C-alpha positions in Angstrom: 17.9 -11.0 -1.4 16.2 -14.4 -1.0 17.6 -17.3 1.0 18.9 -20.0 -1.4 16.7 -22.5 0.4 13.5 -20.5 0.1 10.6 -22.3 -1.6 10.9 -25.6 -3.3 12.9 -26.9 -6.2 11.1 -26.1 -9.5 11.8 -29.6 -10.8 10.1 -31.2 -7.8 6.7 -29.6 -8.5 4.1 -32.1 -9.7 1.7 -30.6 -12.2 -1.9 -31.3 -11.6 -4.7 -30.8 -14.1 -7.7 -28.8 -12.8 -11.3 -29.5 -13.8 -13.1 -26.7 -12.0 -11.0 -23.7 -12.7 -9.0 -24.0 -9.5 -5.2 -24.1 -9.3 -3.2 -27.2 -8.8 0.1 -27.7 -7.0 2.6 -24.9 -7.9 -0.1 -22.4 -8.6 -1.3 -24.3 -11.7 1.8 -23.4 -13.8 2.1 -27.0 -15.0 5.7 -27.8 -14.3 7.4 -30.9 -12.9 8.6 -33.8 -15.0 7.1 -32.6 -18.3 8.2 -29.1 -17.7 11.8 -29.9 -18.2 11.3 -30.8 -21.8 9.6 -27.4 -22.3 12.2 -25.3 -20.7 15.3 -27.2 -21.8 14.2 -27.4 -25.5 12.5 -30.7 -26.1 8.8 -31.3 -26.5 8.3 -34.8 -25.2 9.2 -35.2 -21.6 12.9 -34.6 -21.1 13.9 -35.4 -24.7 15.8 -32.7 -26.4 14.8 -32.5 -30.1 16.9 -31.1 -32.9 20.2 -31.9 -31.2 20.9 -35.3 -32.9 23.2 -36.0 -35.8 21.5 -34.8 -39.0 22.2 -37.0 -42.1 20.7 -34.3 -44.3 23.0 -31.6 -42.9 26.0 -33.7 -43.9 24.8 -35.2 -47.2 22.2 -32.6 -48.3 24.3 -31.3 -51.2 24.9 -34.8 -52.6 21.2 -35.6 -52.2 20.2 -32.5 -54.1 22.6 -33.1 -56.9 21.4 -36.7 -57.3 17.8 -35.5 -57.3 18.5 -32.9 -59.9 20.3 -35.5 -62.1 17.4 -38.0 -61.8 14.7 -35.3 -62.5 16.6 -34.1 -65.6 16.9 -37.6 -66.9 13.3 -38.4 -66.3 12.1 -35.2 -67.9 14.3 -35.8 -71.0 13.1 -39.4 -71.2 9.5 -38.3 -70.9 9.9 -35.7 -73.6 11.5 -38.3 -75.9 8.6 -40.7 -75.4 6.1 -38.0 -76.1 7.9 -37.0 -79.2 7.9 -40.6 -80.7 4.3 -40.1 -81.9 5.2 -37.1 -84.1 5.1 -38.1 -87.7 8.2 -37.5 -89.9 7.9 -35.7 -93.2 10.2 -35.5 -96.2 8.6 -32.3 -97.5 11.4 -30.0 -98.4 9.4 -27.0 -97.1 9.5 -28.6 -93.6 13.2 -29.3 -93.8 14.3 -26.7 -91.2 11.5 -27.8 -88.8 12.5 -31.5 -89.1 16.1 -30.6 -88.6 15.3 -28.6 -85.5 13.2 -31.5 -84.2 16.0 -34.0 -84.7 18.5 -31.6 -83.1 16.2 -31.2 -80.1 15.7 -35.0 -79.8 19.4 -35.5 -79.9 19.8 -32.9 -77.1 17.1 -34.7 -75.0 18.9 -38.0 -75.5 22.2 -36.4 -74.4 20.5 -34.9 -71.3 18.8 -38.2 -70.4 22.1 -40.1 -70.5 24.8 -37.6 -69.6 23.2 -35.5 -66.8 22.5 -38.4 -64.5 26.0 -39.8 -65.1 27.5 -36.3 -64.4 25.5 -36.0 -61.2 26.9 -39.4 -60.0 30.4 -38.3 -60.8 30.0 -35.0 -59.0 28.6 -36.8 -56.0 31.5 -39.3 -56.0 34.0 -36.4 -56.0 32.0 -34.6 -53.2 32.1 -37.7 -51.0 35.8 -38.1 -51.5 36.9 -34.5 -50.9 34.1 -32.7 -48.9 31.9 -35.1 -47.0 34.5 -35.7 -44.2 34.7 -32.0 -43.4 30.9 -31.6 -43.2 30.7 -34.7 -41.0 33.2 -33.2 -38.6 31.3 -29.9 -38.6 28.0 -31.7 -37.9 29.6 -33.6 -35.0 30.9 -30.3 -33.5 27.4 -28.8 -33.9 25.8 -31.7 -32.0 28.4 -31.4 -29.3 27.7 -27.7 -28.9 24.0 -28.3 -28.8 24.3 -31.0 -26.2 26.5 -28.7 -24.1 23.8 -26.0 -24.2 21.2 -28.6 -23.2 23.3 -29.7 -20.2 23.7 -26.1 -19.1 20.0 -25.5 -19.3 19.3 -28.7 -17.4 21.6 -27.6 -14.6 19.9 -24.2 -14.4 16.4 -25.8 -14.5 17.3 -28.1 -11.6 18.6 -25.3 -9.4 15.6 -23.0 -9.9 13.3 -22.6 -6.9 9.6 -21.8 -6.7 8.1 -19.6 -4.0 4.4 -20.2 -3.8 3.5 -17.2 -1.6 5.0 -14.7 -4.1 4.3 -17.0 -7.1 7.8 -16.4 -8.4 10.7 -18.5 -9.6 14.3 -17.5 -8.7 17.8 -18.7 -9.3 19.8 -19.1 -6.0 23.1 -18.4 -7.8 22.3 -15.2 -9.6 19.4 -14.1 -7.4 17.4 -13.3 -10.5 13.7 -14.0 -10.2 10.7 -13.9 -12.5 7.0 -14.5 -12.3 6.1 -18.2 -12.2 4.9 -18.3 -15.8 6.2 -20.6 -18.5 7.4 -17.8 -20.9 9.1 -15.9 -18.1 10.9 -19.0 -16.8 12.0 -20.1 -20.2 13.4 -16.6 -20.9 15.2 -16.7 -17.5 16.8 -20.1 -18.3 17.8 -18.9 -21.8 19.4 -15.7 -20.3 21.3 -17.6 -17.6 22.4 -20.3 -20.1 23.8 -17.6 -22.5 25.6 -15.9 -19.6 27.1 -19.2 -18.6 28.2 -20.0 -22.2 29.9 -16.6 -22.4 32.0 -17.2 -19.3 35.7 -18.1 -20.1 36.5 -21.8 -19.4 
């Protein structure tokens, strides 16, 4: 079992680029300040992406209904405009065709007018009865994600790197892995999941 003070803190390692194939500080594993974003879940520095409040998660259904209503209205309007150039005929032989065309034009007018209005009505009902619940669910999701990020940050900051063995270990659990990004990320994920499963 390793001494909890062995090596140096992983978060303290300063990554150095190499130009001649040699290894920089920390065995060339490229950790330090930028490493936290990689291991914790973000991609830019220490920013954690995909954990913020998502407007689309909450209002996505309403947006899709509005988009459907608008597209139906535009399609029907376009079909009506294209049909305006079709010449009318009084030939009795073409009576059924003319009747069908008039019926279809009436249907298009109905769609162009009624469907967008129906979509607006449905969205209004959705906002009144359902948007609040989805908002609360999204807030809870964000809180859970932020809690996971905080756990991963704590784990990241307590990990230590031993240069002689080129390993990273956790002083609390005594688990150790090779000092490679994928292995370290897997270790942090495993420890975070174990921490999340512990009863509060």
